[in-house]
SENU-821482 format. One line per 10 residues: number of its first residue (from 1); their letters; for each residue x, z, y of C-alpha. Coordinates in nm, 3 decimals. Layout:
REM SENU-821482
NUM	a	X,Z,Y ~ ... $
//
This chain:
REM SENU-821482
1	xxxxxxxxxx	-0.019,0.005,0.021 ~ 0.143,-0.089,0.339 ~ 0.193,0.174,0.583 ~ 0.108,0.238,0.961 ~ -0.148,-0.029,0.913 ~ -0.248,-0.131,1.294 ~ -0.602,-0.344,1.420 ~ -0.574,-0.461,1.720 ~ -0.872,-0.599,1.854 ~ -0.925,-0.907,2.115 $
11	xxxxxxxxxx	-1.283,-0.872,2.153 ~ -1.431,-0.561,2.232 ~ -1.766,-0.735,2.194 ~ -1.835,-0.636,1.797 ~ -1.671,-0.338,1.616 ~ -1.607,-0.410,1.250 ~ -1.502,-0.244,0.981 ~ -1.232,-0.400,0.801 ~ -1.068,-0.407,0.459 ~ -0.684,-0.273,0.464 $
21	xxxxxxxxxx	-0.465,-0.557,0.498 ~ -0.308,-0.505,0.183 ~ -0.627,-0.596,0.062 ~ -0.704,-0.864,0.266 ~ -0.417,-1.055,0.218 ~ -0.378,-1.013,-0.110 ~ -0.764,-1.169,-0.104 ~ -0.602,-1.412,0.098 ~ -0.342,-1.515,-0.194 ~ -0.592,-1.498,-0.460 $
31	xxxxxxxxxx	-0.844,-1.722,-0.270 ~ -0.633,-1.945,-0.032 ~ -0.771,-2.269,-0.112 ~ -1.113,-2.139,-0.084 ~ -1.043,-1.919,0.231 ~ -0.795,-2.213,0.383 ~ -1.139,-2.497,0.529 ~ -1.319,-2.189,0.620 ~ -1.089,-1.968,0.763 ~ -1.177,-2.200,1.094 $
41	xxxxxxxxxx	-1.510,-2.297,1.059 ~ -1.729,-2.148,1.345 ~ -2.044,-2.023,1.239 ~ -2.348,-2.208,1.032 ~ -2.629,-2.175,1.337 ~ -2.387,-2.497,1.498 ~ -2.541,-2.715,1.208 ~ -2.794,-2.936,1.343 ~ -2.691,-2.896,1.705 ~ -2.809,-3.197,1.944 $
51	xxxxxxxxxx	-2.680,-3.004,2.301 ~ -2.382,-2.866,2.288 ~ -2.370,-2.447,2.400 ~ -2.008,-2.376,2.346 ~ -2.080,-1.978,2.341 ~ -2.244,-2.055,1.971 ~ -1.921,-2.133,1.787 ~ -1.745,-1.765,1.904 ~ -1.627,-1.546,1.626 ~ -1.382,-1.329,1.517 $
61	xxxxxxxxxx	-1.110,-1.381,1.245 ~ -0.848,-1.183,1.086 ~ -0.480,-1.309,1.093 ~ -0.129,-1.135,0.986 ~ 0.101,-1.005,1.244 ~ 0.460,-0.923,1.242 ~ 0.564,-0.578,1.507 ~ 0.870,-0.715,1.698 ~ 1.111,-0.589,1.960 ~ 1.084,-0.741,2.261 $
71	xxxxxxxxxx	1.396,-0.865,2.333 ~ 1.431,-1.100,1.987 ~ 1.055,-1.246,2.003 ~ 1.256,-1.579,2.086 ~ 1.438,-1.550,1.843 ~ 1.211,-1.499,1.582 ~ 0.938,-1.741,1.665 ~ 1.224,-1.972,1.612 ~ 1.313,-1.865,1.290 ~ 0.935,-1.872,1.168 $
81	xxxxxxxxxx	0.832,-2.200,1.392 ~ 0.626,-2.297,1.080 ~ 0.409,-1.981,1.000 ~ 0.342,-1.866,1.328 ~ -0.057,-1.923,1.443 ~ -0.085,-2.267,1.529 ~ -0.437,-2.284,1.693 ~ -0.523,-2.453,2.083 ~ -0.475,-2.164,2.354 ~ -0.420,-1.907,2.082 $
91	xxxxxxxxxx	-0.133,-1.733,2.147 ~ 0.163,-1.687,1.895 ~ 0.294,-1.312,2.074 ~ 0.064,-1.040,2.209 ~ 0.154,-0.723,2.312 ~ 0.145,-0.453,2.138 ~ -0.145,-0.220,2.037 ~ -0.038,0.066,2.231 ~ 0.096,-0.158,2.485 ~ 0.429,-0.044,2.413 $
101	xxxxxxxxxx	0.718,-0.299,2.613 ~ 0.916,-0.260,2.287 ~ 0.739,-0.426,2.111 ~ 0.552,-0.716,2.070 ~ 0.312,-0.868,1.740 ~ 0.359,-1.202,1.607 ~ 0.069,-1.392,1.481 ~ 0.126,-1.577,1.189 ~ -0.074,-1.843,1.000 ~ -0.316,-1.685,0.706 $
111	xxxxxxxxxx	-0.333,-2.046,0.519 ~ 0.096,-1.995,0.505 ~ 0.163,-1.595,0.530 ~ -0.072,-1.406,0.266 ~ 0.157,-1.146,0.220 ~ 0.541,-1.028,0.243 ~ 0.676,-1.264,-0.040 ~ 0.508,-1.555,0.160 ~ 0.817,-1.559,0.411 ~ 1.119,-1.774,0.245 $
121	xxxxxxxxxx	1.433,-1.673,0.166 ~ 1.534,-1.798,0.480 ~ 1.285,-1.681,0.700 ~ 1.334,-1.313,0.525 ~ 1.715,-1.330,0.574 ~ 1.646,-1.375,0.962 ~ 1.415,-1.097,1.036 ~ 1.644,-0.876,0.803 ~ 1.912,-0.969,1.014 ~ 1.672,-0.955,1.389 $
131	xxxxxxxxxx	1.582,-0.575,1.244 ~ 1.212,-0.680,1.202 ~ 1.002,-0.485,0.959 ~ 0.833,-0.735,0.703 ~ 0.555,-0.530,0.714 ~ 0.224,-0.715,0.780 ~ -0.025,-0.635,0.999 ~ -0.425,-0.661,1.092 ~ -0.523,-0.871,1.435 ~ -0.852,-1.004,1.492 $
141	xxxxxxxxxx	-0.810,-1.316,1.701 ~ -1.185,-1.432,1.865 ~ -1.208,-1.772,1.866 ~ -1.412,-1.965,2.080 ~ -1.532,-2.313,2.157 ~ -1.138,-2.380,2.336 ~ -0.957,-2.322,2.052 ~ -1.117,-2.568,1.776 ~ -1.031,-2.890,1.743 ~ -1.278,-3.188,1.829 $
151	xxxxxxxxxx	-1.337,-3.265,1.443 ~ -1.392,-2.868,1.355 ~ -1.688,-2.871,1.604 ~ -1.821,-3.191,1.494 ~ -1.790,-3.120,1.120 ~ -1.971,-2.813,1.165 ~ -2.235,-2.957,1.373 ~ -2.348,-3.311,1.218 ~ -2.512,-3.297,0.869 ~ -2.310,-3.206,0.573 $
161	xxxxxxxxxx	-2.189,-3.521,0.368 ~ -2.218,-3.795,0.640 ~ -1.935,-3.906,0.854 ~ -1.810,-3.738,1.104 ~ -1.618,-3.955,1.380 ~ -1.582,-4.345,1.320 ~ -1.324,-4.373,1.532 ~ -1.225,-4.439,1.914 ~ -1.034,-4.630,2.179 ~ -0.891,-4.466,2.483 $
171	xxxxxxxxxx	-0.901,-4.762,2.782 ~ -0.722,-4.527,3.069 ~ -0.956,-4.231,3.175 ~ -1.249,-4.379,2.939 ~ -1.305,-4.301,2.536 ~ -1.452,-4.617,2.384 ~ -1.653,-4.576,2.067 ~ -1.897,-4.703,1.779 ~ -2.099,-4.442,1.653 ~ -2.269,-4.500,1.390 $
181	xxxxxxxxxx	-2.690,-4.460,1.382 ~ -2.696,-4.137,1.194 ~ -2.466,-3.966,1.435 ~ -2.713,-4.106,1.751 ~ -2.957,-3.802,1.789 ~ -2.582,-3.607,1.818 ~ -2.411,-3.895,2.084 ~ -2.448,-3.682,2.394 ~ -2.311,-3.372,2.214 ~ -2.027,-3.575,2.107 $
191	xxxxxxxxxx	-1.933,-3.752,2.398 ~ -1.882,-3.388,2.550 ~ -1.710,-3.302,2.287 ~ -1.435,-3.591,2.292 ~ -1.396,-3.573,2.699 ~ -1.345,-3.192,2.626 ~ -1.056,-3.212,2.381 ~ -0.868,-3.533,2.530 ~ -0.645,-3.472,2.808 ~ -0.776,-3.711,3.066 $
201	xxxxxxxxxx	-1.035,-3.830,2.958 ~ -1.367,-3.863,3.229 ~ -1.567,-4.149,3.046 ~ -1.712,-4.131,2.697 ~ -1.900,-4.450,2.604 ~ -2.078,-4.605,2.337 ~ -2.095,-4.953,2.177 ~ -2.465,-5.071,2.207 ~ -2.456,-5.409,2.109 ~ -2.201,-5.681,2.003 $
211	xxxxxxxxxx	-1.891,-5.838,2.212 ~ -2.135,-6.105,2.393 ~ -2.025,-6.450,2.253 ~ -1.973,-6.597,2.609 ~ -1.759,-6.363,2.787 ~ -1.656,-6.122,2.560 ~ -1.752,-5.762,2.693 ~ -2.023,-5.503,2.557 ~ -2.330,-5.384,2.622 ~ -2.278,-4.984,2.647 $
221	xxxxxxxxxx	-2.398,-4.604,2.753 ~ -2.145,-4.360,2.949 ~ -2.207,-4.053,2.698 ~ -2.080,-3.814,2.856 ~ -1.904,-3.785,3.209 ~ -1.825,-3.998,3.537 ~ -1.997,-4.334,3.579 ~ -1.696,-4.472,3.675 ~ -1.565,-4.812,3.497 ~ -1.229,-4.905,3.655 $
231	xxxxxxxxxx	-0.941,-4.820,3.436 ~ -0.591,-4.826,3.491 ~ -0.380,-4.867,3.181 ~ -0.003,-4.919,3.122 ~ 0.073,-5.168,2.819 ~ 0.418,-5.249,2.720 ~ 0.539,-5.145,3.023 ~ 0.304,-5.349,3.189 ~ -0.011,-5.185,3.464 ~ -0.323,-5.342,3.445 $
241	xxxxxxxxxx	-0.628,-5.248,3.661 ~ -0.965,-5.383,3.545 ~ -1.351,-5.264,3.486 ~ -1.379,-5.220,3.162 ~ -1.800,-5.270,3.106 ~ -1.713,-5.632,3.248 ~ -1.412,-5.754,3.072 ~ -1.256,-5.765,2.738 ~ -0.992,-5.536,2.666 ~ -0.863,-5.363,2.355 $
251	xxxxxxxxxx	-0.584,-5.133,2.343 ~ -0.555,-5.180,1.945 ~ -0.368,-5.558,2.016 ~ -0.069,-5.380,2.207 ~ 0.185,-5.498,1.981 ~ 0.064,-5.840,1.911 ~ 0.069,-5.891,2.256 ~ 0.412,-5.767,2.234 ~ 0.523,-5.996,1.885 ~ 0.340,-6.312,2.099 $
261	xxxxxxxxxx	0.528,-6.281,2.394 ~ 0.867,-6.212,2.256 ~ 0.815,-6.549,2.117 ~ 0.883,-6.714,2.443 ~ 1.220,-6.787,2.693 ~ 1.257,-6.801,3.013 ~ 1.208,-7.111,3.184 ~ 0.894,-7.168,2.893 ~ 0.569,-7.287,2.961 ~ 0.242,-7.135,2.857 $
271	xxxxxxxxxx	-0.098,-7.210,2.863 ~ -0.302,-6.953,2.812 ~ -0.672,-7.085,2.726 ~ -0.835,-6.726,2.699 ~ -0.626,-6.537,2.977 ~ -0.888,-6.262,2.979 ~ -0.742,-5.999,3.276 ~ -0.365,-6.141,3.130 ~ -0.254,-5.880,2.837 ~ -0.014,-6.194,2.798 $
281	xxxxxxxxxx	-0.042,-6.432,3.050 ~ 0.134,-6.072,3.296 ~ 0.436,-6.004,3.051 ~ 0.511,-6.302,3.006 ~ 0.541,-6.447,3.388 ~ 0.724,-6.118,3.428 ~ 0.983,-6.235,3.057 ~ 1.063,-6.557,3.364 ~ 0.814,-6.820,3.180 ~ 0.589,-7.034,3.368 $
291	xxxxxxxxxx	0.180,-6.961,3.339 ~ -0.121,-7.127,3.388 ~ -0.388,-6.883,3.271 ~ -0.787,-6.947,3.289 ~ -1.100,-6.801,3.197 ~ -1.419,-6.889,3.205 ~ -1.496,-6.473,3.296 ~ -1.560,-6.459,3.638 ~ -1.454,-6.128,3.573 ~ -1.143,-6.140,3.415 $
301	xxxxxxxxxx	-1.046,-6.449,3.637 ~ -1.078,-6.172,3.936 ~ -0.882,-5.908,3.731 ~ -0.652,-6.191,3.657 ~ -0.563,-6.239,3.937 ~ -0.532,-5.894,4.061 ~ -0.307,-5.773,3.758 ~ -0.089,-6.057,3.856 ~ -0.041,-5.931,4.196 ~ -0.032,-5.575,4.087 $
311	xxxxxxxxxx	0.302,-5.677,3.866 ~ 0.408,-5.896,4.149 ~ 0.423,-6.230,3.903 ~ 0.138,-6.424,4.105 ~ 0.388,-6.704,4.218 ~ 0.496,-6.743,3.818 ~ 0.100,-6.803,3.742 ~ -0.110,-7.020,3.782 ~ -0.535,-6.933,3.725 ~ -0.818,-7.082,3.670 $
321	xxxxxxxxxx	-1.192,-7.014,3.618 ~ -1.329,-7.271,3.368 ~ -1.455,-7.338,3.048 ~ -1.155,-7.330,2.767 ~ -1.267,-7.734,2.650 ~ -1.219,-7.818,3.050 ~ -0.912,-7.687,3.069 ~ -0.727,-7.809,2.806 ~ -0.848,-8.173,2.940 ~ -0.806,-8.116,3.283 $
331	xxxxxxxxxx	-0.504,-7.874,3.388 ~ -0.316,-7.873,3.061 ~ -0.378,-8.258,2.953 ~ -0.229,-8.325,3.335 ~ 0.060,-8.061,3.303 ~ 0.130,-8.193,2.968 ~ 0.264,-8.553,3.047 ~ 0.514,-8.423,3.333 ~ 0.612,-8.121,3.026 ~ 0.690,-8.300,2.733 $
341	xxxxxxxxxx	0.973,-8.533,2.953 ~ 1.199,-8.223,2.959 ~ 1.339,-7.988,2.785 ~ 1.149,-7.622,2.798 ~ 0.952,-7.514,2.540 ~ 0.537,-7.578,2.549 ~ 0.317,-7.307,2.423 ~ -0.089,-7.284,2.349 ~ -0.222,-6.911,2.373 ~ -0.570,-6.933,2.208 $
351	xxxxxxxxxx	-0.773,-6.561,2.162 ~ -1.082,-6.613,2.144 ~ -1.092,-6.517,1.738 ~ -1.457,-6.586,1.703 ~ -1.446,-6.972,1.778 ~ -1.105,-7.065,1.916 ~ -1.110,-7.284,1.627 ~ -1.369,-7.454,1.735 ~ -1.152,-7.586,2.077 ~ -0.845,-7.726,1.887 $
361	xxxxxxxxxx	-1.069,-7.997,1.881 ~ -0.967,-8.095,2.254 ~ -0.651,-8.202,2.143 ~ -0.746,-8.490,1.940 ~ -0.605,-8.785,2.147 ~ -0.541,-8.566,2.465 ~ -0.300,-8.791,2.573 ~ -0.243,-9.132,2.511 ~ 0.140,-9.232,2.569 ~ 0.417,-9.123,2.281 $
371	xxxxxxxxxx	0.729,-8.957,2.476 ~ 1.064,-9.100,2.322 ~ 1.103,-8.759,2.227 ~ 0.864,-8.522,1.988 ~ 1.097,-8.206,2.010 ~ 0.829,-8.036,2.315 ~ 0.525,-8.087,2.190 ~ 0.309,-7.749,2.215 ~ 0.303,-7.465,1.934 ~ -0.044,-7.321,1.883 $
381	xxxxxxxxxx	-0.105,-7.000,1.896 ~ -0.474,-6.965,1.726 ~ -0.652,-6.634,1.667 ~ -0.930,-6.633,1.468 ~ -1.149,-6.429,1.195 ~ -1.149,-6.483,0.846 ~ -1.374,-6.285,0.544 ~ -1.220,-6.494,0.281 ~ -1.079,-6.366,0.012 ~ -0.695,-6.577,0.125 $
391	xxxxxxxxxx	-0.784,-6.542,0.549 ~ -0.459,-6.742,0.589 ~ -0.577,-7.024,0.407 ~ -0.918,-7.013,0.508 ~ -0.780,-7.021,0.853 ~ -0.532,-7.279,0.806 ~ -0.863,-7.520,0.669 ~ -1.082,-7.444,0.905 ~ -0.794,-7.505,1.199 ~ -0.737,-7.847,0.986 $
401	xxxxxxxxxx	-1.066,-7.951,1.015 ~ -1.115,-7.892,1.353 ~ -0.783,-8.112,1.439 ~ -0.854,-8.365,1.219 ~ -0.526,-8.381,1.098 ~ -0.343,-8.125,0.719 ~ -0.186,-7.873,0.868 ~ -0.106,-7.687,0.551 ~ 0.270,-7.746,0.542 ~ 0.336,-7.682,0.919 $
411	xxxxxxxxxx	0.104,-7.384,0.950 ~ 0.233,-7.034,0.943 ~ -0.085,-6.770,0.995 ~ -0.018,-6.386,1.089 ~ -0.234,-6.116,0.937 ~ -0.282,-5.915,1.316 ~ -0.529,-5.635,1.213 ~ -0.840,-5.567,0.985 ~ -1.154,-5.524,1.224 ~ -1.409,-5.421,0.933 $
421	xxxxxxxxxx	-1.423,-5.404,0.628 ~ -1.382,-5.793,0.441 ~ -1.304,-5.907,0.789 ~ -0.968,-5.988,0.929 ~ -0.797,-6.153,1.256 ~ -0.596,-6.358,1.200 ~ -0.283,-6.560,1.395 ~ -0.229,-6.991,1.311 ~ 0.096,-7.108,1.491 ~ 0.182,-7.458,1.426 $
431	xxxxxxxxxx	0.337,-7.731,1.647 ~ 0.063,-7.987,1.753 ~ 0.084,-8.297,1.527 ~ 0.199,-8.601,1.747 ~ -0.105,-8.779,1.472 ~ -0.334,-8.491,1.669 ~ -0.244,-8.550,1.998 ~ -0.116,-8.904,2.093 ~ -0.315,-9.184,1.974 ~ -0.532,-9.552,2.109 $
441	xxxxxxxxxx	-0.893,-9.505,2.293 ~ -1.017,-9.742,2.020 ~ -0.916,-9.455,1.756 ~ -0.950,-9.154,1.973 ~ -1.237,-8.899,1.772 ~ -1.506,-8.750,2.003 ~ -1.474,-8.344,2.049 ~ -1.747,-8.167,1.942 ~ -2.076,-8.114,2.145 ~ -1.949,-7.902,2.465 $
451	xxxxxxxxxx	-2.167,-7.621,2.551 ~ -2.365,-7.628,2.856 ~ -2.175,-7.662,3.216 ~ -2.022,-7.338,3.344 ~ -1.932,-7.271,3.692 ~ -1.600,-7.411,3.725 ~ -1.278,-7.286,4.021 ~ -0.912,-7.374,4.007 ~ -0.710,-7.183,4.206 ~ -0.398,-7.053,4.282 $
461	xxxxx	-0.330,-6.637,4.205 ~ -0.284,-6.608,4.568 ~ -0.624,-6.445,4.644 ~ -0.639,-6.061,4.669 ~ -0.905,-5.828,4.452 $
//
């Protein structure tokens, strides 16, 4: 039996009769597997809560503690860093029960320390070296909502046996969620919890509809916080600003943006057919490439220009507000005639995975006169979704059909990410075959039917926004 047992109370709201420290921690040792998931679990009464009541999460738990001389507290913490309590907002060191300035209590993780034998040989040796008794004491900790992790709160509130969270993306101060149907009755509580538990988040939104097929932005509702949708984010060292509710932005594509931009070299020319707010165009311009960036969405076009100015690359970027097909058959075609006579590389980025492959037919017979040198034929980076068992083969087949020319032996396909069960995002990279790009008038294949005319506008990226 341990001697000189102490009970220190953080909360004086309730007094409970406790079993002895020795018996308590022996019980922990024999029931550790069962106790571990329950120790920090909020009270059962919060189950089914739809309006957040933070006070309902308050409870008192018992954890083991060591009495440590004040002068060696920091050394003990360093030696026991894997065994001390790790809870948001819960201190690892508290005052001695008598308020004796010569001693402090170091709180331990009850999942790791259930008896004196729980200490490793190195930890036990350190305690002896610092003159610390291995005798454990009980210490009662008042756990509140602030001491709980978001997943712990949500697991306690949502119905048992159902998925708690579906993940979220963070865009500046905004968190974007895709809630499941069973989570919708708890949507405002979920939004508040996510905002509370993630520093710097002041707005939580939920996607309520699929991405708009024209402008790639989605309908959403604010679950918690302010309705300020203008976000400022930093990706791969580049700053961007945009209205998240009016444009498309996916932070999960950061690595892919960087991968493609690293394929460009100073002096290259890059045509970004579906540029959005500039995740390819702006960093490529900073690299020293010459950029022709286009987007049909007027809001994306506005923020594209703004981001060029924000990063001081407006002189390297020409911006357009056209339909993708009109951009290919207009500005791209006109500039390409000159570029093919030079020595720098030409790239075409087509990041509209839902339908970019359908625009490839715009390259059929785009030019009439073949250049003497074919080394500068444009390299296309075209994105697509696939639900097939062999997504790479599927993308190559669909690209070949759109171009009217087989690409099997001259196209590489990169896996980008899995966007949903049995749905992958891929990037096909190939050089436009001369048989596609050049042909006589009588050989030219008519492109597929174009969408209804959209408002078109072309300008240098010099206007302030």
